[in-house]
N, C-alpha and C positions, 0 to 999 in steps of 0.2 A: 503493501499500498503504501502511496507517495504522499508526500506533503500536501497541506491545503493548498488553497490559491497565496499565489505568493504578495501579489501586490505592490505596494512599493520598495523602491531598491532596498537592499539591507547594508546599512552602514557599517564595515568591521574594521574594529580599532586594532591597533598592531604597535610594537616597537619598529623599528628601523632596520633593525641587524638583518643581513641575511638569514639566517635561520628563525627570525620572527615573522620573517614575510614570507618562508615556507609554510611555516607552522599556518599562517592563515590562511595561505593557500589550499593548504591542505581543508579546513574546513569549509572553505567556498564550493571544493570540490565536491566534498559531500552534499553539501546543500543542493549542490547544481545536478547530482546524479540522481537523490530525490525526488527534486522538484524542478524540472527541466526551464518551467518559465520564472524562476527565481535572478532576479538583476540583484548582482553585488558590487557594492564600493569599496574600496580600501582606504583607508584613513591609516594614516603614520603618525605616531604621539609620542613624543619624546617624554623617558623618564627621567627622575632624578640619579637613578643607577646607572643611567646610560651618560647623565654630563660629567657626573665625578667618578672619574678612572685615575687619581692620583691617590688613592685612599684605599686601605683594603676593605672588603665588605665587609668584615664583622666590626669597623671602625665607624663604618658610614653610620648606622643605624638608623633606627625607624621604622616606623612599621610600612609596609610597601613600598616597598624602594623601586619596584619594578612595575608597580599596578597604580599607583594614587592617580596620577593623571589619566590613566585610562579610567580609573573608576571615575572621576571628575567630570570626563566629558561624557560617561555613560548617564554622569545625574543631571548634567547640562542638556541632554537629548540632543547632543552632536555627534554621536554613533549609535548601533544598537545594542551592537554586541561587541563585547572587547576579546579578543584570543589569547590568552597567556601559556606557558608552561607551569603545569598545577604547584611545578616546586617553587614558585614565585609567588603563590597569592596566599597571604594570609588565611589563617583558619577561620577569623572571623571578618564576614564580609561588611562593609558599611551599609548601613542602614538604606534600605531601598534597592540594595545589589543583592544579587544570588548566582551561585556557580549553577547552572542551565542543565547543562551537560558534562560529562567527563567523556572523553573519546575514548576509543582503546589504545593502549599504552603499547608502545614502543619497548623494545627492551631497555628496562632500566638500569643496567649494570653499568657501570664505570670501565675506563679502559685507559689503557698505557699507549701516549704514542712518543715515539724516541725516532730518530733519524739513524741512528746504528742498528736496529731490530731487537735491543736487547728489552729484556723483562724485568720485573720489580725483582724476581731473585738475583738475575745478571749484571744489574747496574753497579758500579763499581762503587766503592765508600767515598764520600763526599758528592757523588754526582748529586746536580741541583733538579730537582723536581717542580716543576710550576703549576700551582692552583689557589682561587682565589676562597678556597673551603676549609673553612675549620673542621670540617667534618673529616675531608680529605685528607686536611693535614695531618691531625692527630692518628688516623687509622695507618697512614704511611711509617708515621714516625714509631708507633706501637711496632708494626712489622719489622723497619728498618730505619732504628736510629742511629745510623751511621751515616745518612744520605742529609742534604742540606735538602728544606721544603721553602719554595721562595713565592711571593706574592706574585701572582700573573692575573693580570682584569682585561676588559675588552674582549670583544667577541669571538668566538671560534677563529673566523680565518686569523684577524690579529693576532692572536695567540700563537698559532701554526706560524707565521711567518717570524716571530720572535724565536720561536725553536729554531726555525731554517737557518735564522742568522747567528746562533750559537748562543742564547743568551740562557738557554736552559740545556742540561740535557735528556728530557724528558718532564712531559705535559700529562695529568690526569684531566680526563672529559667525559662527560657523558656519552655514551656508545650512542644512543639515540638522536641526538644532536647531529652526528656525523652520519648516521644514516641518511636523515633528512636531508642534509647537504649533499648526498655521496659523493663521502669522504673517507669510506671504510678501510679503503687502499692505506690510509696515513696508521691504520690501529697495527701496532706491536703487540700489544695483548689484550685480551679480554678477562677484567679481573672477575672472580667470585664475589658474589654477594656475602660471603661469608670471609672472607678476606678484605674488602673494603665493602660495608652496607652500604646499599646507595641513599639518595638524600629520599625525604618524603615529598612522594608524587611524581619522583623521576621518571621522564620518559611519556606521562601525562598529558595532555594537552586540555585545559578547560576554557569553557565559554562562559564569559561571563551577562549577564545580562540584568536590566531592571525587574524587580520582582513582578511587577503590576503589567508589567509588558506581554498580555497574552498571546496578542499574535508570532514574537519573536520565539515564545515558549510553545506554540505551536509548531514552529518550522525548525526547531531546535531537535525535537523529539525522539525522533527516531537515530541521530546520531550519537543518544547516550548508550555507553558500552558498560552494564550492569557488573561484570566481574571487575571490570578497571575502579568503577565507580565505590563499588564495596571493599574491595581493597585497599584505596588510596584512601577512603573513609576512615578505616580504622589507622590509617598511617598518621592522618591528621589527626583524629580524635588524641593519640601518643601526645603526639607533637604539642599541642594545645593543653594537654595536661601535665606535661615537663614545661612549659613557656618558652619554647627555643625557638630556633629560626638562625639566622647565619651567624649571630652572636655567641653560639655555643653550638659544639661538635655532637650533634644527634644525626642518627642515623636510623633508616626503617623500610622494611619492605615487604610489602604484604602479597599475597595469592590468594584468590578467591575461583575454588571449583566444586561442583555437585554439592553448594551447602556448607563447605568445608572452608573456612578461611584459616590461613596459616600465616604468623607475623611475626619477623625478625626485628628485632632493636635494638642500638648503642649508643651509651654515653660515653664518650673519652674523654679523656684526659689531654688538656689543651696541648701539651707537650708530649703524648704519645706515652706517658709512665703507667698506664694501665686504663682499664676500662670496664663498664658494666654491658654485659650483655642479657638479654632476655628471649624467650620465643613463647608465643601464645598461640594454640591451636583450638577452634571452636566450630559450633555449630552458626552459620549465621544465615538467617533467611530475609533480613530487613536492615535497613539502614541504622535503626537504634543497636541491633545488634551488632554492627560491623563498630558503632562510635563505644559501645560497650567493652567490645573483644580490645579494641586500643589504649582506650582507658584503665583498664584490669592489668595489662603490662606496664604502663608508666608507670603504675601506683606500686607494682612489684619490682622495678627498676630502682625507684624513689628509696624503697625499702631496703634493698640491696646495695645501696651505696652511691646512687647517683647526684645525691642532692649535694653531695659534696663537690663532685667534679663539678654540677653546673655554677655550684656557687665558686667555685674557685675560677672557671673561665671569665664569669661575668666578671668576677674583682679584678682580673690580669687585663680584661678590655676597657674597664670602666663602663660597663650598662649593666642596667639592670633588670635585663630579662626583655621579653615582649617577642611577638609571632612575630617572624619575617623569613619564612621558610627560604 
């Protein structure tokens, strides 16, 4: 069954990077497949996170680093929906907005990109690995305390160019982004999720719209992917309970199949000196079940010592927590 009458053009807002534009085009293609008469217009919006490139992400702070300006455009009515990497979307939406659909997830794993073809195990001591993520930094140092982790800001192509110029010996990136950009030939190693636990929502796309916009909700309804929505909802519930985001090293990875949710999570020491890990497996039939599973695992992590790691990370960074995945 196709989508209802398309009506006026749908204005899709996104950031302006190559990856963001690819993601917006992916949503556009889905809309056109289900509703051939739909007319889509793309609107590029620069966010605060795109403008501030000389400060590590963990120290920029604030909620919605890559989403606030798109939220504002939705609330002002200048766009009809915003396409985000779900990992960038705060767990609490601004009043009047909703994550309308979550699309089928691309591979959520992290990858190592090296010019030499070296893997995480074969990189020499002192190798310089670039990443803007505290989650990746903490887990890298826990496994390889002999390497150097350096901040790497900018979009994917910018970071790859820095690698090619010799500023880094390796980069850790999301495989999903390289898949969408057609750059999988750059991957030296796909990192197992039990080695580096992915970011909450990594690999998934979210389409956000005004909660009262019934027309856009109807147009988007067939794009929602229930297994991805339930898995990532559990991840995001865990993140919300821990009060984490870019300011603290938290990872979570969930899968949902045949009514069963399997969720793995980590809270790591900022300098790689240890971590608290946990798993949850539960029957999940609805969104509230998924959220409960994520909250339960978060509470167990806190009881197992994660609170001290979170407090230490926030103190080291001069932050007070907050939700900015």
